[in-house]
Residue frames as qw, qx, qy, qz and C-alpha x, y, z in Angstrom:
[[0.575, -0.609, 0.513, 0.187, -88.03, -53.16, -76.79],
 [0.503, 0.625, -0.535, -0.265, -85.55, -53.88, -79.55],
 [0.774, -0.216, 0.592, -0.059, -85.06, -57.65, -79.97],
 [0.534, 0.620, -0.486, -0.307, -82.88, -59.28, -82.63],
 [0.930, -0.119, 0.347, 0.026, -82.19, -62.95, -83.36],
 [0.275, 0.795, -0.519, -0.154, -78.64, -63.38, -84.66],
 [0.920, -0.151, 0.354, 0.070, -76.73, -66.50, -85.72],
 [0.395, 0.750, -0.504, -0.165, -73.51, -67.43, -87.45],
 [0.955, 0.074, -0.255, 0.130, -71.32, -70.46, -88.09],
 [0.451, -0.845, 0.287, 0.003, -68.81, -70.38, -85.26],
 [0.585, 0.575, -0.554, 0.145, -65.18, -71.06, -86.22],
 [0.190, -0.504, 0.709, -0.456, -64.44, -71.82, -82.56],
 [0.623, -0.043, 0.658, -0.420, -67.12, -74.50, -82.25],
 [0.016, -0.121, 0.870, 0.477, -67.56, -75.65, -85.83],
 [0.007, 0.518, 0.848, 0.116, -71.32, -75.23, -85.81],
 [0.118, -0.638, -0.285, -0.705, -74.08, -72.65, -85.91],
 [0.295, -0.327, -0.613, 0.656, -74.51, -70.60, -82.76],
 [0.105, -0.733, -0.458, -0.491, -77.50, -68.39, -82.05],
 [0.238, -0.239, -0.495, 0.801, -78.01, -65.46, -79.72],
 [0.034, -0.833, -0.514, -0.201, -80.74, -62.98, -78.88],
 [0.332, 0.078, -0.137, 0.930, -79.88, -59.30, -78.62],
 [0.173, -0.812, -0.557, 0.004, -81.99, -56.88, -76.62],
 [0.302, -0.779, -0.142, 0.531, -81.78, -53.11, -76.36],
 [0.494, 0.786, 0.158, 0.335, -80.42, -50.08, -78.14],
 [0.146, 0.752, -0.338, 0.546, -78.11, -48.36, -75.61],
 [0.661, -0.652, 0.230, -0.291, -76.43, -48.79, -72.25],
 [0.337, -0.546, 0.767, -0.016, -74.05, -51.26, -70.61],
 [0.727, 0.249, -0.548, -0.331, -73.54, -54.32, -72.84],
 [0.555, -0.368, 0.677, -0.314, -73.97, -57.65, -71.06],
 [0.498, 0.170, -0.809, -0.264, -73.65, -61.33, -71.92],
 [0.679, -0.242, 0.426, -0.547, -76.21, -63.56, -70.21],
 [0.176, 0.227, -0.950, -0.125, -75.72, -67.32, -70.05],
 [0.764, -0.243, -0.328, -0.499, -78.42, -69.99, -69.84],
 [0.666, -0.455, 0.527, -0.269, -78.64, -72.59, -67.07],
 [0.334, -0.275, 0.882, 0.189, -77.42, -76.17, -67.58],
 [0.346, 0.291, 0.845, 0.287, -78.56, -77.60, -70.93],
 [0.227, 0.786, 0.370, -0.440, -80.26, -74.25, -71.60],
 [0.521, 0.368, 0.445, 0.629, -80.27, -72.27, -74.81],
 [0.214, 0.115, 0.048, 0.969, -80.28, -68.69, -76.00],
 [0.348, -0.475, -0.382, -0.712, -84.04, -68.22, -75.56],
 [0.537, -0.364, -0.722, 0.241, -84.17, -69.52, -71.97],
 [0.217, -0.216, -0.380, 0.873, -83.65, -66.22, -70.13],
 [0.325, -0.066, -0.223, -0.916, -86.54, -64.72, -72.08],
 [0.572, -0.251, -0.703, -0.340, -88.79, -67.75, -71.70],
 [0.557, -0.400, -0.646, 0.335, -88.34, -67.82, -67.92],
 [0.184, -0.916, -0.339, -0.113, -88.92, -64.10, -67.45],
 [0.598, -0.443, -0.039, 0.667, -85.44, -62.82, -66.65],
 [0.252, 0.239, 0.329, 0.878, -85.47, -60.45, -69.62],
 [0.249, -0.706, -0.492, -0.444, -88.95, -59.31, -68.66],
 [0.578, -0.649, -0.347, 0.353, -87.76, -58.58, -65.13],
 [0.354, -0.498, 0.098, 0.785, -85.48, -55.84, -66.48],
 [0.410, 0.608, 0.557, 0.392, -87.51, -54.81, -69.51],
 [0.041, -0.983, -0.169, 0.054, -87.70, -51.22, -68.26],
 [0.455, -0.674, 0.360, 0.457, -83.90, -51.06, -68.00],
 [0.524, 0.118, 0.645, 0.544, -83.53, -52.33, -71.55],
 [0.234, 0.783, 0.501, 0.285, -86.18, -49.99, -72.95],
 [0.210, -0.965, -0.060, 0.144, -84.71, -47.09, -70.98],
 [0.567, 0.727, -0.281, 0.266, -81.24, -47.58, -72.45],
 [0.495, -0.740, 0.431, -0.146, -79.53, -48.67, -69.23],
 [0.522, -0.318, 0.776, 0.155, -78.44, -52.08, -70.53],
 [0.691, 0.414, -0.409, -0.429, -78.12, -54.10, -73.71],
 [0.677, -0.293, 0.655, -0.166, -78.13, -57.89, -73.44],
 [0.539, 0.370, -0.686, -0.319, -76.76, -60.72, -75.57],
 [0.807, -0.214, 0.454, -0.312, -78.33, -64.01, -74.48],
 [0.234, 0.512, -0.784, -0.262, -75.93, -66.65, -75.75],
 [0.913, -0.004, -0.306, -0.271, -76.54, -70.30, -76.52],
 [0.522, -0.586, 0.607, -0.128, -74.97, -73.10, -74.50],
 [0.686, 0.357, -0.614, -0.157, -73.12, -76.30, -75.37],
 [0.470, -0.490, 0.626, -0.383, -73.21, -78.02, -71.97],
 [0.933, 0.079, 0.277, -0.217, -74.50, -81.27, -73.47],
 [0.791, 0.545, -0.205, 0.189, -71.35, -81.35, -75.64],
 [0.240, 0.651, -0.508, 0.510, -68.92, -80.33, -72.91],
 [0.098, -0.363, 0.745, -0.551, -68.95, -80.74, -69.13],
 [0.708, 0.004, 0.430, -0.561, -72.28, -82.60, -69.08],
 [0.756, 0.389, -0.429, -0.304, -71.27, -85.00, -71.89],
 [0.666, -0.472, 0.549, -0.175, -70.74, -88.03, -69.65],
 [0.944, 0.249, 0.212, 0.047, -70.23, -90.36, -72.62],
 [0.538, 0.746, -0.249, 0.304, -67.06, -88.46, -73.58],
 [0.715, -0.105, -0.353, 0.595, -63.68, -88.71, -71.92],
 [0.286, -0.842, -0.252, 0.381, -63.21, -85.83, -69.45],
 [0.377, -0.334, 0.323, 0.801, -60.37, -84.44, -71.59],
 [0.128, 0.377, 0.654, 0.644, -62.80, -84.16, -74.52],
 [0.193, -0.824, -0.531, 0.031, -65.42, -82.49, -72.31],
 [0.375, -0.705, -0.025, 0.602, -62.86, -79.94, -71.19],
 [0.334, -0.055, 0.496, 0.799, -61.60, -79.30, -74.71],
 [0.017, 0.607, 0.644, 0.465, -65.13, -78.55, -75.90],
 [0.321, -0.839, -0.362, 0.250, -65.73, -76.34, -72.87],
 [0.403, -0.491, 0.183, 0.750, -62.56, -74.40, -73.68],
 [0.218, 0.259, 0.605, 0.721, -63.73, -73.98, -77.27],
 [0.135, -0.796, -0.571, -0.147, -66.97, -72.49, -75.95],
 [0.386, -0.740, -0.091, 0.543, -64.97, -70.02, -73.88],
 [0.351, -0.176, 0.445, 0.805, -63.11, -69.11, -77.05],
 [0.099, 0.573, 0.674, 0.456, -66.37, -68.64, -78.92],
 [0.219, -0.892, -0.378, 0.115, -67.60, -66.09, -76.40],
 [0.429, -0.666, 0.122, 0.598, -64.24, -64.32, -76.10],
 [0.308, -0.223, 0.548, 0.745, -63.18, -64.28, -79.75],
 [0.040, 0.369, 0.728, 0.577, -66.57, -64.07, -81.43],
 [0.206, -0.776, -0.595, -0.043, -69.35, -62.77, -79.17],
 [0.354, -0.691, -0.129, 0.617, -67.36, -60.01, -77.46],
 [0.220, -0.168, 0.415, 0.867, -66.07, -58.60, -80.80],
 [0.017, -0.513, -0.722, -0.463, -69.59, -58.87, -82.25],
 [0.262, -0.810, -0.468, 0.235, -70.94, -56.81, -79.33],
 [0.328, -0.530, 0.099, 0.775, -68.22, -54.21, -79.79],
 [0.127, 0.106, 0.601, 0.782, -69.08, -53.93, -83.46],
 [0.136, -0.644, -0.722, -0.213, -72.81, -53.83, -82.72],
 [0.312, -0.840, -0.337, 0.290, -72.49, -51.10, -80.10],
 [0.457, 0.738, -0.054, 0.493, -69.67, -49.28, -81.91],
 [0.366, -0.825, 0.311, -0.298, -67.79, -49.23, -78.64],
 [0.580, 0.323, -0.700, 0.262, -64.72, -50.92, -77.18],
 [0.473, -0.519, 0.377, -0.604, -66.28, -50.83, -73.71],
 [0.038, 0.142, -0.972, 0.182, -65.98, -53.90, -71.54],
 [0.593, -0.289, -0.532, -0.531, -69.02, -56.13, -71.10],
 [0.495, -0.334, 0.590, -0.543, -70.81, -57.51, -68.08],
 [0.431, 0.022, -0.877, -0.212, -71.64, -61.20, -67.64],
 [0.540, -0.183, 0.427, -0.703, -74.56, -62.76, -65.79],
 [0.574, 0.012, -0.764, -0.293, -75.99, -66.21, -65.24],
 [0.671, -0.375, 0.342, -0.541, -77.93, -68.40, -62.85],
 [0.954, -0.105, 0.274, -0.068, -77.18, -71.95, -61.68],
 [0.793, -0.011, 0.342, 0.504, -74.66, -73.40, -64.17],
 [0.357, 0.801, 0.192, 0.440, -74.94, -70.12, -66.04],
 [0.368, -0.919, 0.140, -0.024, -73.50, -68.45, -62.95],
 [0.770, -0.318, 0.386, 0.396, -70.43, -70.65, -63.25],
 [0.612, 0.480, 0.358, 0.515, -70.08, -69.72, -66.93],
 [0.059, 0.945, 0.124, 0.296, -70.53, -66.00, -66.25],
 [0.490, -0.837, 0.237, 0.056, -68.11, -65.80, -63.33],
 [0.799, -0.157, 0.404, 0.417, -65.47, -68.10, -64.81],
 [0.540, 0.622, 0.292, 0.486, -65.47, -66.15, -68.07],
 [0.089, -0.970, 0.006, -0.224, -65.15, -62.84, -66.21],
 [0.636, -0.688, 0.310, 0.162, -62.33, -64.04, -63.98],
 [0.778, 0.049, 0.425, 0.460, -60.43, -65.44, -66.98],
 [0.409, 0.479, 0.374, 0.681, -60.91, -62.34, -69.12],
 [0.203, -0.751, -0.333, 0.532, -60.74, -59.12, -67.09],
 [0.199, -0.204, 0.379, 0.880, -59.49, -57.42, -70.24],
 [0.158, -0.275, -0.671, -0.670, -63.00, -57.87, -71.68],
 [0.465, -0.610, -0.623, -0.155, -65.25, -57.87, -68.59],
 [0.077, 0.370, -0.370, 0.848, -65.85, -55.24, -65.92],
 [0.566, -0.193, 0.357, -0.718, -68.89, -56.73, -64.15],
 [0.430, 0.001, -0.880, -0.201, -70.12, -60.22, -63.34],
 [0.590, -0.227, 0.337, -0.697, -73.19, -61.51, -61.52],
 [0.381, 0.059, -0.917, -0.105, -73.68, -65.14, -60.52],
 [0.655, -0.276, 0.181, -0.680, -76.97, -66.36, -59.01],
 [0.890, -0.160, 0.325, -0.276, -77.07, -69.71, -57.19],
 [0.661, 0.590, -0.461, -0.045, -73.85, -71.00, -58.70],
 [0.868, -0.382, 0.261, 0.178, -71.31, -73.69, -57.99],
 [0.293, 0.893, -0.326, -0.100, -67.80, -72.74, -59.09],
 [0.366, -0.466, 0.803, 0.069, -65.91, -76.02, -58.61],
 [0.733, 0.362, -0.328, -0.474, -65.95, -78.37, -61.63],
 [0.114, -0.374, 0.917, -0.080, -64.34, -81.44, -60.05],
 [0.598, 0.158, 0.686, -0.384, -67.69, -83.28, -59.96],
 [0.697, 0.603, -0.018, -0.387, -67.92, -83.15, -63.77],
 [0.359, 0.709, -0.597, -0.108, -64.57, -84.83, -64.42],
 [0.980, -0.075, -0.158, -0.098, -64.73, -88.31, -62.84],
 [0.776, -0.520, 0.174, 0.312, -61.44, -87.78, -61.03],
 [0.684, 0.387, 0.195, 0.587, -59.62, -86.49, -64.12],
 [0.181, -0.920, -0.043, 0.345, -57.59, -83.27, -63.93],
 [0.673, 0.245, 0.207, 0.667, -55.36, -81.30, -66.29],
 [0.234, -0.165, -0.041, 0.957, -54.30, -77.72, -66.94],
 [0.211, -0.342, -0.481, -0.779, -57.51, -76.96, -68.84],
 [0.520, -0.588, -0.620, -0.027, -59.54, -78.12, -65.85],
 [0.468, -0.391, -0.323, 0.723, -57.47, -75.99, -63.50],
 [0.109, -0.104, 0.126, 0.981, -57.84, -72.84, -65.58],
 [0.376, -0.355, -0.488, -0.703, -61.61, -73.30, -65.83],
 [0.596, -0.504, -0.615, 0.111, -62.15, -73.94, -62.11],
 [0.050, -0.799, 0.101, -0.591, -62.40, -70.66, -60.17],
 [0.738, -0.649, 0.110, -0.151, -62.14, -72.40, -56.80],
 [0.901, -0.059, 0.088, 0.421, -58.77, -73.78, -57.98],
 [0.567, 0.404, 0.067, 0.715, -57.15, -70.86, -59.77],
 [0.151, -0.877, -0.077, -0.450, -58.40, -67.87, -57.77],
 [0.720, -0.681, 0.038, 0.124, -56.61, -68.92, -54.54],
 [0.765, -0.140, 0.240, 0.581, -53.32, -68.98, -56.50],
 [0.357, 0.850, 0.192, 0.337, -53.71, -65.61, -58.23],
 [0.549, -0.038, -0.182, 0.815, -50.76, -63.27, -57.87],
 [0.091, -0.556, -0.320, 0.762, -51.06, -59.64, -56.78],
 [0.079, 0.173, -0.431, -0.882, -51.47, -58.38, -60.34],
 [0.280, -0.294, -0.808, -0.427, -54.45, -60.63, -61.00],
 [0.230, -0.548, -0.681, 0.427, -55.98, -59.87, -57.60],
 [0.018, -0.443, -0.051, 0.895, -55.84, -56.18, -58.49],
 [0.174, 0.000, -0.632, -0.756, -57.37, -56.80, -61.93],
 [0.304, -0.444, -0.830, -0.148, -60.30, -58.66, -60.42],
 [0.217, -0.520, -0.512, 0.649, -60.67, -56.07, -57.68],
 [0.071, 0.226, -0.194, -0.952, -61.37, -53.47, -60.37],
 [0.278, -0.226, -0.781, -0.511, -64.35, -55.54, -61.49],
 [0.555, -0.200, 0.237, -0.772, -67.90, -55.27, -60.12],
 [0.354, 0.050, -0.933, -0.042, -68.38, -58.81, -58.77],
 [0.613, -0.223, 0.283, -0.703, -71.62, -60.10, -57.24],
 [0.331, 0.040, -0.942, -0.027, -71.86, -63.71, -56.03],
 [0.492, -0.148, 0.202, -0.834, -75.45, -64.25, -54.91],
 [0.366, -0.166, -0.900, -0.167, -77.76, -66.97, -53.65],
 [0.581, -0.505, -0.057, -0.636, -80.59, -67.63, -51.21],
 [0.375, -0.470, 0.684, -0.414, -80.55, -69.27, -47.80],
 [0.792, 0.039, 0.552, -0.256, -82.46, -72.35, -49.00],
 [0.563, 0.615, -0.475, -0.282, -80.48, -72.90, -52.21],
 [0.988, -0.122, 0.095, -0.031, -79.71, -76.61, -52.54],
 [0.800, 0.233, -0.097, 0.545, -76.16, -75.74, -53.63],
 [0.244, -0.966, -0.003, -0.083, -75.64, -72.91, -51.14],
 [0.728, -0.510, 0.264, 0.375, -72.20, -74.27, -50.27],
 [0.667, 0.357, 0.327, 0.566, -71.02, -73.63, -53.84],
 [0.087, 0.876, 0.111, 0.461, -71.72, -69.93, -53.53],
 [0.579, -0.811, 0.090, 0.004, -70.40, -69.79, -49.96],
 [0.825, -0.167, 0.237, 0.485, -67.10, -71.35, -51.05],
 [0.487, 0.549, 0.223, 0.641, -66.60, -68.77, -53.80],
 [0.211, -0.918, -0.060, -0.330, -67.43, -65.90, -51.46],
 [0.747, -0.619, 0.138, 0.200, -64.95, -67.23, -48.90],
 [0.763, 0.096, 0.243, 0.591, -62.17, -67.54, -51.49],
 [0.254, 0.744, 0.171, 0.593, -62.71, -64.00, -52.76],
 [0.440, -0.881, 0.009, -0.177, -62.71, -62.67, -49.20],
 [0.817, -0.431, 0.189, 0.332, -59.51, -64.53, -48.29],
 [0.649, 0.270, 0.260, 0.662, -57.78, -63.21, -51.43],
 [0.149, -0.553, -0.149, 0.806, -58.85, -59.66, -50.65],
 [0.100, 0.218, 0.621, 0.746, -60.75, -59.33, -53.94],
 [0.290, 0.173, 0.264, -0.903, -63.49, -56.70, -53.71],
 [0.239, -0.209, -0.843, -0.435, -66.92, -58.22, -54.27],
 [0.594, -0.210, 0.194, -0.752, -70.51, -58.46, -53.11],
 [0.281, 0.012, -0.960, 0.005, -71.19, -61.81, -51.53],
 [0.487, -0.133, 0.190, -0.842, -74.90, -61.93, -50.75],
 [0.184, -0.179, -0.966, -0.019, -76.94, -64.77, -49.29],
 [0.414, -0.310, -0.126, -0.846, -80.58, -63.72, -49.20],
 [0.371, -0.104, 0.740, -0.551, -82.74, -64.91, -46.32],
 [0.112, 0.302, 0.940, 0.115, -85.36, -67.65, -46.72],
 [0.866, 0.156, 0.466, -0.093, -87.46, -68.30, -48.71],
 [0.429, 0.768, -0.380, -0.285, -84.96, -67.32, -51.44],
 [0.786, -0.192, 0.578, 0.109, -83.53, -70.40, -53.10],
 [0.254, -0.278, 0.725, 0.577, -82.53, -71.98, -56.39],
 [0.366, 0.532, 0.753, 0.126, -85.23, -71.12, -58.93],
 [0.246, 0.427, 0.385, 0.780, -86.34, -68.59, -61.51],
 [0.250, -0.855, -0.392, -0.232, -88.91, -66.74, -59.35],
 [0.573, -0.704, -0.042, 0.417, -86.14, -65.78, -56.93],
 [0.535, -0.055, 0.322, 0.779, -83.67, -64.82, -59.65],
 [0.129, 0.670, 0.466, 0.564, -86.29, -62.58, -61.27],
 [0.372, -0.908, -0.193, -0.021, -86.52, -60.64, -58.01],
 [0.678, -0.515, 0.125, 0.509, -82.82, -60.65, -57.15],
 [0.588, 0.326, 0.322, 0.666, -81.70, -59.38, -60.54],
 [0.012, 0.912, 0.240, 0.331, -83.18, -55.95, -59.82],
 [0.527, -0.829, 0.097, 0.158, -80.56, -55.45, -57.09],
 [0.657, -0.362, 0.447, 0.488, -77.56, -56.22, -59.33],
 [0.417, 0.330, 0.538, 0.654, -78.37, -54.82, -62.78],
 [0.706, 0.646, -0.203, 0.207, -77.25, -52.51, -64.26]]
């Protein structure tokens, strides 16, 4: 399996950012780490191994990106406006740097897929919903898509436009159609400790008439890597 470690100084974030690239052909995807996780996490916890055959067979190519959660929404020592600003810079890093890098790497202008688990699910789904011009598939495992709890009661436009449970209900017909063209999978297990977060997102998508897969797997599936390693086979490529 082709594996490459890549890094550059990010203009968006003002620091070095690393990623791991896997594969040689197939659908390009961006995979996010969980909260406080980094670019090597999805490999370390076996998620890459769970789809190794798909990577080696040329079905998918994967960019596992680094995270900056400790500098953004989880940075409780910072004012919420600063947390949000850093979070928005991270979104810009992925959109303006990682996506173009993938297009150059694959020599293709094809859209990418996004995937993540836990807080990575929030990142993956939020990025996809904000950027349907760049994304045609998103998979979120065991996610919570409302960011109010990170902001200590603070709210501004940046918060709104990074909170899928806030902005999706207000999408106009054009945006509903754009998201409906995307392959969306919002997934969890019956014993996930944040099941309600996934259920809320599924409900909102259903009420807006946005085509999606909203799957809640029966017990014992819950909020942990062993379950995600099994579930991923049903949603990738």
